[in-house]
C-alpha positions, 0 to 999 in steps of 0.5 A: 264393592257390590253396591259400587259396581252394580248399584247403578245397574240395579237402579237403572233396572228399577227405572226401566221397570217403573217408568216403562209401566207409567209411560208409553213407547211414543213418549220415550221415543220423543225424549230419546230424539232430543236426548240424542242431540244433547249427548252429542254436545256433551262430548264437545263440552269435555273435549277430551280434556278430562282424559288429558288431565288423567294422562298428564303426570304433573298437574298444576292448579292452572291446568284444572282452572283452564279446563274448567273455564273451557268446559263452562264456556263451551257448554254455554255456547252449545246451549244457546246453539241448541235453543237456536236450532230447536225449531228447525229440529222439530220441523225436521221430525214433524213435531213441535214437542221436540222443539220444546224438549230440546230447549229444556234439555239443553240446560243440562250441558251447563250444569254438567260442565260445572263438575267435570273437573272435580270428577276428573280430579277424583278419578285421577286420585283413584277415588272411585268409591265416593264417585259411585255413591254420588252418582247412585244417590243423584240417580235415585232421587231423580228417579223418584221425582220422575216416577211421581211426575209420570204417575200424575200424567206429566208424560215425557216431562218426567224424563226431562226433569229426571235428567235436569235433577240428576245433573244438578245433584251430581254437580253439587255433590261433586263440588262439595265432596272435592271441596274444590271449585276452580277459579275462572282463569284461563292459561293459554299454554296449559290449554295448548299442552292439554288439548294436543292430547285431548283434541284427538280423544274428543274427536274420536269420542265425538265420531263414536257418539254420532255413530251410536246415535245415528240409528235413533235419528234414522229410525225417528225420521223413517218411522214413528216416535213409538218405534224409536221408543221400542228401539230405545228401550231394547237398546237400553236393556242391553246397554245396562250391563254392557255399559256398566262393564265398559264404564269400569274398564274405561274409568278404572282401568285407564289410570291403573294401566297408565301406572302399570305402563310407567312401572313395567314398560309393557301392558301385554299381560295386563291387557290379556287379564283384563280382556279375559275377565271382561269377556267372561263376566259379560258374555253369559249375561249377554247370552241370557238377554238374547236367548230370553229376550221376550221374557225379559221384555215382559218382566222389565217393561210389560206386555205393551213393549213385547214388540221390542223383544225381537229388537233386543235379541238382535242388539244383544250381539252388539254387546259382545263386540262392544266389550272387546272394543272397550278393553282394546280402546282402553289399552290404546288410550293408556299407551298414549295412542290418541292419534291411532284411536282417532284414526280408527274411529274415523275409519270405523264410523265413516264406514258404519254410518254409510252402512246404516244409511244404506240399511235404512232403505230396506227396513228396521231389521236391516238397520239392527243387523247393520249395527251388529256387523259394524260392532264386529268390524270395530272390535276387530280393527281395535284388536289389530291395533293392539297387536301392533303396539304390544306383544298381544298377538291377534291370534292370542286375543281371538283365542282368549275371546273364543272360550267365553264366546263359544260358551255363551253361544251354547247358553243362548241355544239352550235357552232358545230351546228350553224356554218353549218347553218349560211351561211355568210362571215367567219368573220361575222360568227365568230363574230356573233357566238362568241358574241352570245355564249359569252352572253350565257356563261355569262348567264349560269354563273349567273344561277349557284348556288349563292355561285359560283357567289360570289366566281367568283366575289371575284376571279375577285377582287383577280386577280386584285392583280396581276396588 
């Protein structure tokens, strides 16, 4: 199970370490700007229909075929659209290279569309292990190719080919393993049934993704590609751990919570266990990343990336609220509250984008702090929503979050103080301080109220259901 849950994180750490030493901030920045546009379009390709298939209890062959046809047609349409606007995109950022990059990356949309249905089918059947193996193998092979290309001086094209190869291998292996390739048939009735739920999820995800990528687009316009590269790598480090936890929460907990709701008619206790476990597992690592940001940047990226350390320290705070938001969003999704999720996303992201644009007028640091404030507001609004649809009160949710949060803050302060005192090799410093604070973190957990410890132990048992 370690390989399944953390193998992807380990591989991405290796990718950061290797590619950051072969490529510079400017090359990563140019690639990031083009990749942002493709990631936004990826949401439209799926359009929430994958979630609709998982939510629907009685799935027919026509449902899978309809979703497949929709995914492929939309991906082809968006690919042509990106090719058409690529020159204008490059001119907007005063870079001809961006135009070429966007055209090349757009083909990833079509490749990914071919296996969305197969992936969804395996998720609905709770077959997470084969999915993990496919994703890990595809990423490993594409990483090796990217490192070779970067070593021989291909620059940002190494990153482009990594994306294309990874998407291609993933699609091929999912199709082979699922032993299923839908016929090209479209059922209007099936589409209307699925899209009534999927449209709301798609719009919510689309708005959320636009917001997540807004900072990169703003930084790219107001600053140079090198600054985008520094921000992108700092953000990538915090996302490694947070996204791994969020992916487990969303992909594994959603189908299980749906089944629990059908069985018990209530999700209060399940959500409580999931929230405590997710926070406890996440907050220590987030505190370490924030407290030792400069050492982590040097170890993972190298000295030429040291300017990203202060960005990483600020961005680490976003991780706390992203975890809470992921758990509560999964709960709302399981309850079938797609409309509420959409409503919240519109409110949160509209306000957040306004704050980001306003912050951009004052400098880069203000943009980063705006991201933290926006994350906190987003998490709290989700907490309020969960309290309305379940018996999980706001005060109880905040209390469940408070113990690991306060413990994590103590870890952060101790690391900030000790790292300037302990004068040893940087690797020895990281190992020693992380080991000491880990023991302290666990100790503070046991010294908390006995009820919270019992909840934590039961949460660990609960999470084992995700295996």
